[in-house]
C-alpha positions as CSV (number, residue, x, y, z in Angstrom):
1,M,-18.0,-5.0,-4.3
2,A,-14.5,-6.5,-3.0
3,K,-14.7,-9.4,-0.7
4,V,-12.5,-9.0,2.5
5,T,-11.4,-12.1,4.5
6,I,-10.0,-11.4,8.1
7,H,-8.1,-13.9,10.0
8,Y,-8.0,-12.6,13.6
9,G,-5.6,-15.2,15.0
10,K,-5.2,-14.5,19.0
11,M,-7.3,-11.3,19.3
12,S,-9.5,-10.9,22.1
13,D,-13.3,-10.1,21.4
14,T,-12.7,-6.4,22.3
15,E,-10.0,-6.1,19.7
16,R,-12.2,-7.6,17.2
17,Q,-15.0,-5.1,17.8
18,R,-12.2,-2.5,17.4
19,V,-10.7,-3.9,14.3
20,L,-14.3,-4.2,12.6
21,R,-15.3,-0.6,13.7
22,E,-12.5,0.6,12.1
23,L,-13.2,-1.3,8.7
24,A,-16.7,0.3,8.7
25,Q,-15.4,3.7,8.5
26,P,-15.6,5.2,4.9
27,V,-12.1,5.9,3.2
28,P,-11.4,9.3,2.6
29,V,-10.5,8.6,-1.3
30,E,-9.0,12.2,-1.9
31,E,-6.3,11.7,0.9
32,T,-5.7,8.4,-0.2
33,I,-4.7,9.3,-3.5
34,Q,-2.9,12.3,-2.3
35,A,-0.7,10.2,-0.1
36,L,-0.2,7.7,-2.9
37,I,0.9,10.7,-5.2
38,R,3.5,11.6,-2.2
39,N,4.7,8.1,-1.9
40,L,5.2,8.0,-5.8
41,K,7.0,11.2,-5.9
42,R,9.1,10.1,-3.0
43,Y,10.4,7.1,-4.9
44,E,10.8,8.9,-8.4
45,H,13.5,10.9,-6.9
46,K,14.9,8.3,-4.6
47,F,15.5,5.8,-7.7
48,G,16.1,8.9,-10.1
49,L,13.0,7.3,-12.8
50,S,9.6,8.1,-13.5
51,T,7.1,5.7,-11.8
52,V,6.3,4.4,-15.4
53,E,10.0,3.7,-16.1
54,F,10.6,2.0,-12.6
55,Y,7.7,0.0,-13.5
56,A,8.9,-1.3,-16.6
57,K,12.6,-2.1,-15.5
58,F,10.7,-3.8,-12.1
59,L,8.7,-5.9,-14.4
60,A,11.9,-6.9,-16.8
61,G,13.6,-7.8,-13.5
62,E,16.0,-5.0,-13.8
63,M,15.3,-3.5,-10.4
64,G,16.8,-6.0,-7.9
65,D,14.9,-7.4,-4.9
66,S,15.9,-4.9,-2.2
67,F,13.4,-4.0,0.5
68,D,12.9,-0.4,-0.9
69,V,12.3,-1.9,-4.6
70,I,9.8,-4.4,-3.2
71,E,8.0,-1.7,-1.0
């Protein structure tokens, strides 16, 4: 199981409790995967590259460092 460390900063007790309640909720994996696929397709269209091509160029330093690329 993954370990998560939360740095609350200047949160009130009520805000901390809300965050912990939200973190305790199950993650809808199917919806999360579908959202990831939609995002990948959007970027594939935007950059005119498949995800595999983009990633290879990114690792090779050929994609620049604009916000869209880093995102």
